[in-house]
C-alpha positions in Angstrom: -10.0 -18.3 36.9 -7.3 -18.5 39.9 -6.3 -14.9 40.3 -3.0 -15.8 40.1 -2.8 -16.7 36.6 -5.1 -14.0 36.1 -1.7 -11.6 36.8 -0.2 -13.8 34.2 -2.2 -12.8 31.5 -0.9 -9.3 32.2 2.8 -10.1 33.0 3.9 -13.1 30.8 4.8 -10.6 28.4 7.6 -9.4 30.2 6.3 -6.0 28.6 8.3 -3.1 29.0 6.0 0.0 28.9 4.8 -0.9 32.3 5.9 -2.2 35.3 5.4 -4.8 37.6 4.0 -1.8 40.3 2.2 0.0 37.4 0.2 -3.2 36.8 -0.4 -4.1 40.4 -2.0 -0.4 40.8 -4.1 -0.6 38.2 -5.5 -4.2 38.6 -6.1 -3.2 42.3 -7.9 -0.2 41.3 -10.1 -2.3 39.1 -10.5 -4.9 41.9 -11.8 -2.0 44.2 -14.2 -0.7 41.8 -15.5 -4.4 41.1 -15.6 -6.2 44.6 -16.4 -10.1 43.7 -14.3 -9.6 40.1 -12.1 -11.7 41.6 -15.3 -14.1 41.8 -15.1 -14.2 38.0 -12.4 -15.7 37.2 -12.9 -18.5 40.3 -16.0 -20.3 38.1 -13.6 -23.5 36.9 -12.7 -24.4 40.4 -17.1 -24.5 41.4 -19.2 -27.0 40.5 -21.5 -26.1 37.3 -24.9 -25.4 38.9 -27.3 -25.4 35.3 -29.4 -22.5 34.7 -32.8 -22.8 34.8 -34.1 -23.1 31.0 -35.9 -19.9 30.0 -38.5 -21.1 27.3 -39.2 -19.3 24.2 -42.1 -17.7 23.4 -43.4 -16.6 20.2 -44.1 -12.8 19.5 -42.1 -12.0 22.5 -41.0 -8.5 22.5 -38.0 -7.1 22.4 -36.1 -6.3 26.0 -36.3 -2.6 26.8 -32.6 -1.2 27.3 -32.6 1.1 30.8 -33.4 5.0 30.4 -31.1 7.0 27.8 -28.5 5.7 25.3 -28.2 1.9 25.5 -25.2 0.7 26.5 -23.4 -2.8 24.3 -20.9 -4.6 25.3 -19.1 -5.9 21.7 -17.8 -10.0 21.9 -15.3 -9.9 18.7 -15.3 -13.4 18.2 -13.1 -13.8 15.7 -10.2 -14.5 17.7 -10.0 -15.9 21.7 -13.9 -16.8 21.2 -15.1 -17.7 25.1 -16.2 -21.0 25.7 -20.6 -20.7 26.3 -19.9 -22.0 30.0 -17.5 -18.4 30.7 -20.4 -16.6 29.4 -23.0 -17.5 31.7 -19.8 -16.0 34.3 -19.9 -12.8 32.2 -23.1 -11.7 31.0 -24.3 -11.8 35.0 -21.5 -9.2 35.3 -22.1 -6.7 32.2 -25.7 -6.6 33.5 -25.0 -5.9 36.9 -22.2 -3.5 35.9 -24.7 -1.8 33.5 -24.6 -3.1 30.3 -27.7 -2.8 28.3 -27.3 -5.5 25.3 -24.1 -7.4 23.6 -23.3 -7.2 20.5 -21.9 -10.1 18.8 -19.6 -10.2 16.3 -19.7 -13.9 14.8 -17.3 -14.0 11.6 -15.9 -17.3 11.6 -17.7 -18.9 15.1 -21.0 -18.6 13.4 -22.5 -22.7 12.4 -22.7 -21.8 9.1 -24.4 -24.6 7.0 -25.4 -25.7 3.4 -22.8 -24.5 1.2 -21.6 -21.6 3.6 -20.3 -24.7 6.0 -16.5 -23.7 4.9 -16.9 -20.5 6.6 -17.0 -21.8 10.4 -13.8 -22.4 12.6 -13.2 -26.0 13.8 -14.6 -24.8 17.1 -17.7 -22.7 15.7 -20.3 -22.3 18.4 -23.4 -25.0 17.5 -26.8 -23.8 16.5 -27.2 -25.4 20.3 -25.3 -23.2 21.7 -26.6 -20.2 20.0 -29.6 -21.1 22.0 -28.1 -21.0 25.2 -26.2 -18.0 24.5 -29.4 -15.8 23.8 -30.9 -17.8 26.6 -28.3 -16.2 28.4 -28.6 -12.8 27.1 -32.3 -13.2 28.0 -32.2 -14.3 31.3 -30.0 -11.5 32.2 -32.2 -8.7 30.5 -29.2 -8.2 27.8 -30.3 -7.3 24.3 -28.6 -9.4 21.8 -27.4 -7.3 17.9 -25.7 -9.9 15.3 -23.2 -8.3 13.5 -22.2 -9.6 10.3 -19.6 -8.0 7.9 -21.0 -7.0 4.3 -18.1 -5.2 2.5 -14.9 -5.0 4.2 -13.1 -7.7 6.6 -14.6 -10.2 5.1 -11.3 -12.4 5.3 -12.7 -15.1 6.6 -14.5 -15.8 3.4 -12.1 -14.7 1.1 -9.0 -16.6 2.2 -11.1 -19.6 1.0 -9.8 -20.4 -2.6 -13.6 -20.8 -3.5 -14.3 -17.4 -3.4 -11.0 -15.8 -5.0 -13.2 -14.7 -7.8 -14.8 -12.2 -5.3 -11.8 -10.2 -4.4 -11.8 -6.4 -4.5 -8.3 -7.0 -5.3 -7.2 -10.5 -6.1 -3.9 -10.5 -4.2 -5.6 -9.4 -0.8 -8.8 -11.3 1.1 -10.2 -8.1 2.2 -12.8 -6.7 0.9 -15.5 -7.6 -1.5 -16.3 -6.9 -5.2 -19.7 -5.0 -5.2 -20.2 -5.5 -8.9 -19.9 -9.4 -9.0 -23.1 -11.7 -9.3 -22.0 -14.0 -6.8 -20.8 -11.0 -4.0 -24.7 -9.9 -2.9 -25.8 -13.3 -3.1 -23.0 -14.6 -0.7 -23.4 -11.9 2.1 -27.3 -12.2 1.7 -26.9 -15.9 2.2 -24.7 -15.3 5.5 -26.8 -12.4 6.7 -30.0 -14.6 6.2 -28.5 -17.9 8.2 -27.7 -15.5 11.1 -31.1 -13.4 11.0 -33.0 -17.0 11.0 -30.9 -17.7 14.4 -31.8 -14.2 16.0 -35.5 -14.0 14.8 -36.0 -11.8 18.0 -33.7 -9.4 17.0 -34.4 -5.7 16.9 -30.8 -4.8 15.3 -29.0 -6.0 12.9 -25.4 -4.5 12.3 -23.6 -5.2 9.0 -20.1 -3.9 9.3 -19.2 -2.3 6.3 -16.3 -0.3 7.6 -12.7 0.0 6.1 -13.8 -1.8 2.9 -9.8 -1.4 1.5 -8.8 -1.4 -2.1 -12.1 -0.4 -2.6 -11.9 1.0 -6.6 -9.3 -0.9 -7.7 -10.9 -4.1 -9.3 -11.5 -4.0 -13.1 -15.3 -4.0 -12.9 -14.9 -1.0 -10.3 -12.7 0.7 -12.3 -15.0 0.2 -15.7 -17.9 1.3 -13.2 -16.0 4.4 -11.8 -15.3 5.4 -15.6 -19.3 5.8 -16.1 -19.9 7.3 -12.8 -17.6 10.2 -12.9 -15.4 8.4 -10.5 -17.6 8.2 -7.4 -16.2 5.7 -4.9 -18.7 6.6 -2.5 -21.7 5.8 -4.4 -20.4 3.0 -5.5 -19.8 2.4 -1.4 -23.5 3.2 -0.9 -25.0 1.1 -3.6 -23.7 -2.0 -2.3 -24.6 -0.5 1.1 -28.3 0.6 0.3 -28.7 -3.1 -1.3 -27.7 -4.6 2.0 -29.6 -2.7 4.2 -33.1 -2.9 1.8 -32.4 -6.2 2.3 -32.3 -6.7 5.6 -34.7 -4.5 6.9 -37.3 -6.3 4.0 -36.4 -9.8 4.9 -38.1 -9.1 8.5 -40.0 -6.0 9.6 -39.1 -4.2 12.9 -35.4 -5.0 12.2 -33.0 -1.4 12.2 -29.8 -1.6 10.7 -26.2 -0.5 11.6 -23.2 0.0 9.9 -19.9 1.3 10.8 -19.1 5.1 9.6 -15.5 5.3 8.3 -16.6 4.8 4.9 -19.5 7.7 4.7 -17.0 10.2 6.5 -15.9 11.4 2.9 -19.4 11.4 1.3 -21.4 14.5 0.7 -24.4 14.8 3.0 -26.3 15.3 -0.4 -25.0 12.0 -2.2 -25.9 10.3 1.3 -29.3 11.5 1.2 -29.5 10.4 -3.0 -29.0 6.9 -2.0 -31.3 6.8 0.8 -29.3 5.0 3.1 -30.8 7.5 5.8 -34.4 5.7 5.7 -32.7 2.4 5.9 -29.8 2.1 8.5 -28.0 4.3 11.9 -24.3 4.8 11.4 -22.1 4.6 14.3 -19.4 7.0 14.7 -16.5 5.4 16.2 -13.0 6.7 18.1 -10.6 5.0 19.9 -8.4 7.7 21.1 -7.4 8.6 24.5 -7.7 12.3 23.3 -10.0 12.1 20.7 -11.1 15.6 18.8 -14.5 15.8 20.1 -15.6 19.1 17.7 -14.8 17.1 15.1 -17.3 14.6 16.2 -19.3 16.8 16.3 -18.8 17.7 12.7 -19.9 14.5 11.8 -22.9 14.2 13.6 -23.9 17.7 11.8 -23.3 16.2 8.5 -25.3 13.0 9.5 -28.1 15.2 10.4 -27.7 17.2 7.3 -27.6 13.3 4.9 -31.3 12.5 7.1 -30.5 10.1 9.7 -32.9 10.1 12.2 -30.8 8.1 14.5 -27.4 7.4 15.7 -24.9 5.1 17.5 -21.2 5.7 18.7 -18.7 3.4 19.9 -16.0 3.4 22.2 -13.0 0.6 23.0 -13.1 -0.9 26.1 -10.0 -3.0 24.9 -8.3 -3.8 21.8 -8.0 -0.5 20.4 -4.3 0.3 21.0 -1.9 -2.1 20.2 -1.9 -5.2 17.3 -0.7 -7.2 19.6 -1.3 -5.1 22.9 -1.6 -7.1 25.9 -2.6 -5.7 28.6 -5.1 -2.7 28.5 -4.0 0.3 29.4 -6.8 1.9 31.5 -6.4 5.2 31.9 -6.1 5.1 28.2 -9.7 3.7 28.2 -11.0 5.4 30.7 -10.5 8.6 28.7 -11.4 8.1 25.7 -15.3 6.9 27.6 -15.0 10.4 29.6 -14.4 11.9 26.1 -17.2 10.3 24.9 -19.8 11.1 27.6 -18.5 14.9 26.9 -19.7 14.2 23.4 -23.1 12.7 24.8 -23.8 15.5 26.9 -23.6 17.9 24.0 -26.4 15.9 21.9 -28.7 18.3 23.2 -27.7 20.4 19.9 -28.7 17.8 17.8 -32.8 17.6 19.0 -33.7 16.2 15.4 -31.4 12.9 15.8 -31.7 10.6 18.5 -28.4 8.6 20.4 -29.4 5.1 20.2 -27.0 4.3 22.5 -22.6 3.3 22.7 -21.1 0.5 21.6 -18.6 -0.5 24.0 -15.2 -2.4 21.5 -13.1 -4.9 23.0 -11.3 -5.9 19.6 -9.7 -9.5 20.0 -8.1 -9.4 16.6 -7.0 -5.8 14.6 -8.1 -8.3 11.7 -8.7 -11.6 10.6 -4.3 -13.0 10.1 -3.3 -11.0 12.8 -2.3 -11.8 16.3 -4.6 -11.4 19.3 -4.9 -8.7 21.3 -5.5 -8.6 25.2 -7.4 -11.2 26.0 -11.3 -10.8 27.3 -10.5 -11.6 31.2 -7.6 -9.2 31.1 -9.8 -6.2 29.6 -12.9 -7.2 32.1 -11.5 -4.2 34.6 -11.4 -1.8 32.0 -14.8 -2.7 31.0 -16.0 -2.5 34.4 -14.4 1.0 35.3 -15.6 2.3 31.6 -19.2 0.6 32.2 -19.6 2.6 35.2 -18.1 5.6 34.0 -20.8 5.9 31.7 -24.0 4.4 33.6 -22.8 7.6 36.1 -22.0 10.0 33.8 -18.4 10.6 35.0 -15.3 8.6 36.9 -16.3 8.9 40.6 -13.7 11.2 42.5 -13.1 8.6 44.9 -11.5 6.2 42.5 -8.7 8.3 41.9 -8.2 8.3 46.2 -8.1 4.3 45.7 -5.6 4.5 42.9 -2.8 5.7 45.0 -3.4 4.8 48.6 -3.8 0.8 48.0 -0.8 -1.0 49.4 1.6 -3.0 47.0 1.0 -6.2 49.1 -2.8 -6.0 49.5 -2.9 -9.2 46.8 -0.6 -11.9 45.3 1.6 -10.4 42.6 4.6 -12.9 41.8 7.7 -11.6 41.5 8.6 -13.8 38.7 7.5 -13.3 35.0 8.6 -15.0 32.1 10.4 -12.2 31.2 13.1 -13.2 34.2 13.8 -16.3 32.4 15.3 -14.6 29.6 16.9 -11.8 31.2 18.2 -14.3 33.8 20.0 -16.2 30.7 21.1 -13.4 29.0 22.4 -11.5 32.0 23.7 -13.8 34.3 27.6 -13.8 34.3 28.2 -17.4 34.5 26.1 -18.0 32.0 26.8 -15.2 29.6 30.5 -15.6 30.5 31.2 -19.6 30.5 27.8 -20.7 28.8 27.2 -19.1 25.5 25.8 -19.9 22.8 29.3 -20.7 21.0 29.9 -23.1 24.5 26.7 -25.0 23.8 27.3 -25.3 20.1 30.7 -26.8 20.6 30.2 -28.8 23.9 32.6 -27.0 26.0 32.2 -25.5 29.3 34.1 -25.7 32.6 32.0 -28.2 34.8 32.7 -25.7 37.7 30.9 -22.8 36.0 27.9 -25.1 34.9 27.6 -25.3 38.4 26.9 -22.5 39.7 24.1 -21.9 37.7 22.9 -25.6 37.2 20.7 -25.9 40.1 19.2 -22.5 39.7 18.1 -23.2 36.4 17.1 -26.4 37.2 14.4 -24.8 40.2 13.6 -22.1 37.4 12.9 -24.6 35.0 10.4 -27.3 37.4 8.8 -23.9 39.0 7.7 -22.5 35.6 6.9 -26.1 34.3 4.4 -26.3 36.9 2.9 -23.0 36.6 2.4 -23.0 33.1 0.7 -26.6 33.1 -2.0 -25.2 35.7 -2.4 -21.9 33.8 -2.8 -23.9 30.5 -5.7 -25.8 32.4 -7.1 -22.6 33.4 -7.4 -21.2 30.2 -8.2 -24.2 28.5 -11.5 -23.5 30.7 -12.6 -20.8 29.4 -10.9 -20.6 25.8 -10.6 -23.5 23.0 -8.0 -25.3 22.2 -7.2 -23.1 19.4 -7.2 -20.1 21.3 -4.9 -22.1 24.0 -1.7 -22.6 21.7 -2.1 -19.9 19.6 -1.6 -17.4 23.0 0.9 -19.7 24.4 3.3 -19.4 21.2 3.0 -16.2 20.5 3.3 -15.5 24.5 5.4 -18.5 26.7 7.0 -21.0 24.3 9.6 -18.8 22.9 10.9 -17.8 26.6 10.3 -21.5 27.8 11.8 -23.1 24.8 15.2 -21.1 25.4 15.0 -22.4 29.3 14.5 -26.0 28.4 17.4 -25.9 25.9 19.4 -24.2 28.7 18.5 -26.4 31.1 18.8 -29.6 28.8 22.6 -28.4 27.5 23.9 -27.9 31.2 23.0 -31.6 31.7 24.1 -32.9 28.9 27.7 -31.2 28.9 28.8 -31.4 32.3 29.0 -35.4 31.4 31.8 -34.1 29.3 34.2 -33.0 32.2 35.4 -30.4 30.8 36.8 -32.0 27.1 38.1 -30.2 24.8 35.8 -28.1 22.2 34.0 -30.5 19.7 34.6 -30.5 16.5 30.8 -31.5 15.5 28.6 -29.1 16.6 25.1 -29.8 17.4 
């Protein structure tokens, strides 16, 4: 992607929370940290060189991670899933920056088949795509960890009328009713198809976070009435059932799950369930100033519950705002520096192993919400966070670079789409003589229109060309549905306003200052 259009990702929404100067400085820092990052976005202009095929050998031993806890980059595919040819560019970068693997949260991008075909996105990856992703990962020494939600965050499944009866809360598609016999059968089928596609996977993440409304279905209420109202035990029953299914289906596979649903369950109850022998919890926290003592308390509780290993989860993007358009670099860096502090304290827990840290890159908060910042925007943050984890700190010279870079170091457009709206709203001749009222009644002085029409037309032509080129750049990375959604959320309203004003100016100018029309348009 041309660097100019990369900056449009940052500036096009016209966020008032960051100035262009601040955004420029932040991005320059990241460009310095990753000297060749511009090449990452230039692949669309280069002829593709086919990668040599990687021969898959039966019984191939799993890839070894680097010394110490693994660093795993999370790709959230429930929104803005990149095309495979973009992965050809970013997987080598992930590896060079210190990543040991990739956590693939498939959601509706997995090529489900049979009874589950309905779950597939129209742009879901094909089986051939999955094989290519696996080959790319192996080529770049990245271990793939598939993730399939088995309890909460099943909106992409439960939104379909066919599965309405499996909802925990009939009005909401968030969570599965764990007591309905069809629920376990459904998720076992989903898990089986993904596991079959990843025969060499050492780890399998079953999600199980944020199970909204658990305990609200009549089935659950009946169960709770007979079991002392223990929602935690009800959660554990389902989690243990699925974790056992995964481990029994393929010997040697280790299960991961998010830990938030475990936090209020007593260590004794967890231990009684047997989950500690089947899975490892992932303690997640995406805050800038997280409570490291609180994390220590959770580690102690999970140790008491009998877990032999744990994972941590940070965020390099997508964790700060439901409609975030740019990645707050300092926020994400501070989150990782906090996690480094926790990782350095693990010597206090010699009998529990830290398997690794998942650097999450959320693309949506859930299936029905808008996109967070896109992956190309988060790449500089990922670079900074991975390098900090790799070296155990943020190098001191990074701070020097941040404040010494010149504002003309790299190209940055002075215009953004917010300038269109601001110009139309605040320009005196438009505000005073070509308002919404004037356009509604086809009433304006041609002399006033003359003051701004040329500028308006020039601005429209400039942005039409700019947006056309930018759309082409996006289509090289993303599928059409992502491009359409992102443009609709960030571009179209401003462009429509510009087009409408330019069109009205041309039309009303021809009326030569006639009286107000009684008939509005």
